[in-house]
C-alpha positions as CSV (number, residue, x, y, z in Angstrom):
1,M,0.0,0.0,0.0
2,K,1.3,3.4,-0.9
3,R,1.5,6.0,1.8
4,V,0.9,9.7,1.3
5,L,1.6,12.5,3.7
6,L,-0.3,15.7,3.4
7,V,1.4,18.8,4.9
8,E,-1.1,21.6,4.9
9,D,-2.1,24.1,7.6
10,N,-5.5,24.9,6.1
11,V,-7.9,22.3,7.4
12,Y,-10.5,22.8,4.6
13,F,-7.9,22.5,1.8
14,R,-6.3,19.5,3.4
15,Q,-9.6,17.8,3.8
16,F,-10.5,18.5,0.2
17,L,-7.2,17.1,-1.0
18,K,-7.6,14.0,1.1
19,E,-11.1,13.3,-0.1
20,T,-10.1,13.9,-3.7
21,L,-7.1,11.5,-3.5
22,Q,-9.2,8.9,-1.6
23,A,-12.0,9.0,-4.2
24,R,-9.5,8.5,-7.1
25,L,-7.0,6.2,-5.4
26,P,-8.9,4.4,-2.6
27,S,-5.9,2.1,-1.8
28,L,-3.7,5.0,-0.6
29,D,-2.9,5.3,3.1
30,I,-3.2,9.1,3.6
31,L,-1.7,10.7,6.7
32,E,-1.9,14.4,7.6
33,V,0.2,17.0,9.5
34,T,-0.3,20.7,9.7
35,N,3.3,22.1,9.4
36,G,6.8,21.3,8.2
37,E,8.3,20.8,11.6
38,E,5.7,18.1,12.4
39,A,6.4,16.5,9.0
40,L,10.1,16.3,9.6
41,K,9.6,14.9,13.1
42,R,7.3,12.1,11.8
43,M,9.1,11.2,8.6
44,E,11.1,8.4,10.2
45,T,8.0,6.7,11.6
46,L,5.6,7.4,8.8
47,L,7.9,6.7,5.8
48,P,5.6,8.1,3.1
49,D,6.2,7.3,-0.5
50,T,4.9,10.7,-1.6
51,I,4.4,14.0,0.2
52,F,2.0,16.8,-0.9
53,T,3.2,20.0,0.8
54,D,1.8,23.5,0.8
55,L,4.2,26.2,-0.4
56,R,3.2,28.5,2.5
57,L,3.4,26.9,5.9
58,P,3.9,28.1,9.4
59,G,7.6,28.3,10.0
60,A,9.5,26.7,7.1
61,N,8.0,27.0,3.6
62,G,7.4,24.1,1.2
63,F,10.8,24.7,-0.6
64,E,12.7,24.5,2.7
65,L,10.8,21.5,3.8
66,T,11.5,19.7,0.5
67,K,15.2,20.4,0.7
68,K,15.4,18.9,4.2
69,I,13.3,15.9,3.3
70,K,15.3,15.2,0.1
71,A,18.6,15.4,2.0
72,Q,17.5,12.5,4.3
73,Y,15.0,10.7,2.1
74,P,16.1,11.2,-1.5
75,D,13.6,8.6,-2.9
76,T,10.6,10.3,-1.5
77,I,8.5,12.1,-4.1
78,V,7.5,15.6,-3.0
79,V,4.8,17.6,-4.7
80,I,4.5,21.3,-3.8
81,I,1.0,22.7,-3.9
82,T,-0.5,26.0,-2.9
83,N,-3.9,27.6,-2.4
84,Y,-2.2,31.0,-2.4
């Protein structure tokens, strides 16, 4: 089963994205966090195959988060999205 991590601080957009992904790809295991710091802390235990991250997050932005994730987990796919 593929695991996806959603990193999005806007609860409504995060829920929309989760529902859209589940409707089209019901076999995905979709996990959620609200900021980049939480995503980095949980990467080791969650081990997602793909990350959808917002460009604008509290603290570090999506580019900074992607750089940190790719340094430690180079095979993880990161998709930067924004509702901005």
